[in-house]
C-alpha positions in Angstrom: -13.3 -6.4 20.0 -11.1 -7.7 17.2 -11.0 -5.5 14.1 -10.1 -7.1 10.8 -7.1 -5.6 9.0 -8.2 -3.9 5.7 -7.6 -5.8 2.5 -4.0 -5.4 1.2 -3.6 -3.0 -1.7 -0.7 -3.1 -4.1 0.3 -0.2 -6.4 2.4 -1.2 -9.4 2.5 2.2 -10.9 1.1 5.8 -10.4 -2.6 6.4 -9.8 -4.2 3.1 -8.9 -4.1 3.8 -5.2 -4.3 7.1 -3.4 -4.3 7.7 0.4 -5.5 10.8 2.1 -6.1 12.4 5.5 -6.5 15.7 7.3 -4.1 17.1 9.9 -4.5 20.2 12.1 -2.2 23.2 11.8 -1.8 25.5 14.8 -3.3 29.0 14.8 -2.7 31.9 17.2 -5.9 31.0 19.1 -5.5 28.2 21.6 -7.7 25.2 20.7 -8.4 26.5 17.2 -6.8 25.0 14.1 -6.6 25.2 10.4 -6.9 21.9 8.5 -4.6 20.5 5.9 -6.2 18.1 3.4 -3.5 16.0 1.6 -3.9 13.3 -1.1 -0.8 11.2 -1.9 -0.2 8.7 -4.6 0.9 5.4 -2.9 3.3 4.3 -5.6 5.2 7.5 -6.2 4.6 9.3 -2.9 3.7 12.4 -5.0 1.2 14.8 -3.4 -1.6 14.9 -6.0 -3.9 17.2 -4.2 -4.0 19.5 -1.2 -6.0 22.3 0.3 -6.1 24.2 3.7 -9.4 25.1 5.2 -10.7 26.5 8.5 -13.0 23.4 9.0 -13.1 19.7 8.4 -15.7 19.1 5.8 -16.9 16.4 3.5 -17.8 18.9 0.7 -14.3 20.4 0.9 -12.8 16.9 0.7 -15.0 16.0 -2.3 -14.0 19.2 -4.1 -10.3 18.5 -3.5 -10.6 14.9 -4.7 -12.5 15.8 -7.8 -9.9 18.5 -8.7 -7.0 16.0 -8.2 -8.9 13.3 -10.1 -9.4 15.6 -13.2 -5.9 17.0 -13.1 -4.3 13.5 -13.0 -6.8 12.2 -15.7 -7.5 9.1 -13.6 -9.8 6.3 -14.7 -12.3 5.8 -11.8 -12.6 2.1 -12.3 -8.8 1.8 -11.8 -8.5 4.0 -8.6 -8.9 3.1 -5.0 -8.9 5.9 -2.4 -7.8 4.9 1.1 -8.5 6.9 4.3 -9.3 6.7 7.9 -12.9 6.7 9.3 -13.3 10.4 10.0 -16.5 12.2 9.2 -15.2 14.1 6.1 -14.0 10.7 4.7 -17.4 9.1 5.1 -19.6 12.2 4.6 -22.5 12.0 2.1 -20.9 14.5 -0.3 -17.6 12.6 -0.4 -19.3 9.2 -0.8 -21.5 10.5 -3.6 -18.5 12.0 -5.5 -16.6 8.8 -5.3 -19.6 6.7 -6.4 -20.3 9.1 -9.3 -16.7 8.8 -10.5 -16.6 5.0 -10.0 -13.8 5.2 -7.4 -13.4 2.4 -4.9 -13.2 3.4 -1.2 -10.9 1.7 1.4 -10.9 2.6 5.1 -8.7 2.0 8.1 -10.0 0.1 11.1 -11.6 2.4 13.6 -9.1 3.9 16.1 -6.2 2.2 14.3 -4.0 5.0 13.0 -1.3 2.8 11.4 -3.7 1.5 8.8 -3.0 4.7 6.9 0.8 4.9 7.4 1.8 6.8 4.2 -0.5 9.8 4.9 0.6 9.8 8.6 4.3 9.7 7.5 3.8 12.6 5.1 2.2 14.7 7.8 5.4 14.2 9.9 7.5 15.3 6.9 5.3 18.4 6.5 5.7 19.4 10.2 9.4 18.6 10.6 10.8 20.1 7.5 13.1 23.0 8.3 10.8 25.5 6.5 7.9 24.7 8.8 7.3 27.7 11.1 8.2 27.3 14.8 5.1 29.1 15.9 1.4 29.0 14.7 0.3 30.2 11.3 -0.9 33.8 11.7 -3.8 33.4 9.2 -5.5 31.0 6.8 -3.7 32.7 4.0 -0.4 32.2 5.8 -1.1 28.5 6.2 -2.0 28.1 2.6 1.1 29.9 1.5 3.3 27.7 3.7 1.8 24.5 2.2 2.0 26.0 -1.3 5.8 26.3 -0.8 6.1 22.8 0.7 4.3 20.8 -1.9 6.6 21.6 -5.0 9.7 21.2 -2.8 8.4 17.8 -1.6 7.3 16.6 -5.1 10.3 17.9 -7.2 13.3 18.6 -4.9 13.0 16.2 -1.9 14.9 13.0 -2.5 12.7 10.4 -0.9 14.5 7.7 1.1 11.9 5.0 0.5 12.1 5.3 -3.3 15.9 5.2 -3.7 16.3 8.9 -3.3 14.5 10.0 -6.4 11.8 12.7 -6.1 8.2 11.7 -6.0 7.6 13.7 -9.2 10.3 11.7 -11.0 8.8 8.4 -10.0 5.3 9.6 -10.8 6.3 10.6 -14.3 8.2 7.3 -15.0 11.7 9.0 -14.9 12.9 6.8 -12.0 14.5 4.0 -14.0 16.6 6.3 -16.1 17.7 8.4 -13.1 18.7 5.4 -11.1 20.5 3.8 -14.1 22.5 7.0 -14.6 23.3 7.1 -10.8 24.4 3.4 -10.9 26.7 4.2 -13.8 28.3 7.1 -11.8 28.9 4.7 -8.9 30.4 2.0 -11.1 32.8 4.5 -12.7 33.9 5.8 -9.3 34.6 2.2 -8.2 36.5 1.4 -11.3 38.6 4.6 -10.9 39.3 4.0 -7.2 38.7 0.3 -6.4 40.5 0.5 -3.1 37.8 2.7 -1.7 35.1 0.0 -2.2 34.8 -3.1 0.0 32.0 -4.7 -2.1 29.2 -3.9 -4.5 27.9 -0.4 -5.2 24.7 0.8 -3.5 21.5 -0.8 -4.9 20.0 1.7 -7.4 17.3 -0.7 -8.7 13.8 0.8 -8.6 11.9 -0.3 -5.5 9.0 -1.7 -7.5 5.4 -2.2 -6.3 4.3 -0.7 -3.0 1.9 -2.4 -0.6 -0.6 -0.8 1.8 -1.7 -2.9 4.8 0.1 -6.1 3.7 -0.9 -9.2 5.6 2.4 -9.6 7.5 5.0 -7.0 8.6 7.6 -8.9 6.7 5.7 -8.1 3.4 6.3 -4.4 3.8 8.6 -2.9 1.1 12.1 -2.2 2.4 11.0 -3.4 5.9 10.5 0.1 7.3 9.4 2.2 4.4 6.2 3.3 6.1 8.3 5.2 8.6 10.3 7.4 6.3 9.5 10.0 3.7 
């Protein structure tokens, strides 16, 4: 059966499009997991909301979304929330919360994981960062503590390869142009001082601009492979 690709969404600034998903975190009990809920802003890659729970639940998802929505002071009419088709994403509590706030829902095709690539890429970053434990989380509190350390590092310290190596927090707050302009000036000064070390133009430090989710053609994706790196 052919499944139609979801409509393309384009973010030209922070907070018009968020994506979210849930991933499992290993516990000491085989076959049992804790669950990390993460909401990420498509434009800036900033994590705008997260929680860790012992179950997957639409009420937990709705609670997390509402908290992020209020914290970011988002206008519901201007926000689209994209996710896969899991039960917590389509549960009655979550649907009612989004409807009440006027938020538009967008969903991946059933059984097509790469329709939500930014959330999937972020989960890989979570689990492959050096601070991630080699073994399972000993308790729910330990899992929450681990994510609580990861999120500020990711948002404010991690230089994201798909947004010209600024932090998600810098891009979310609108600091990206000034940061990149200063960086370009440093490179230009270095080239002027030692021209023999440069074979061409300096590295491109222009802001990457709008970000597309599920564009119609692979060639339309920003930077060609930006969905694969975080």
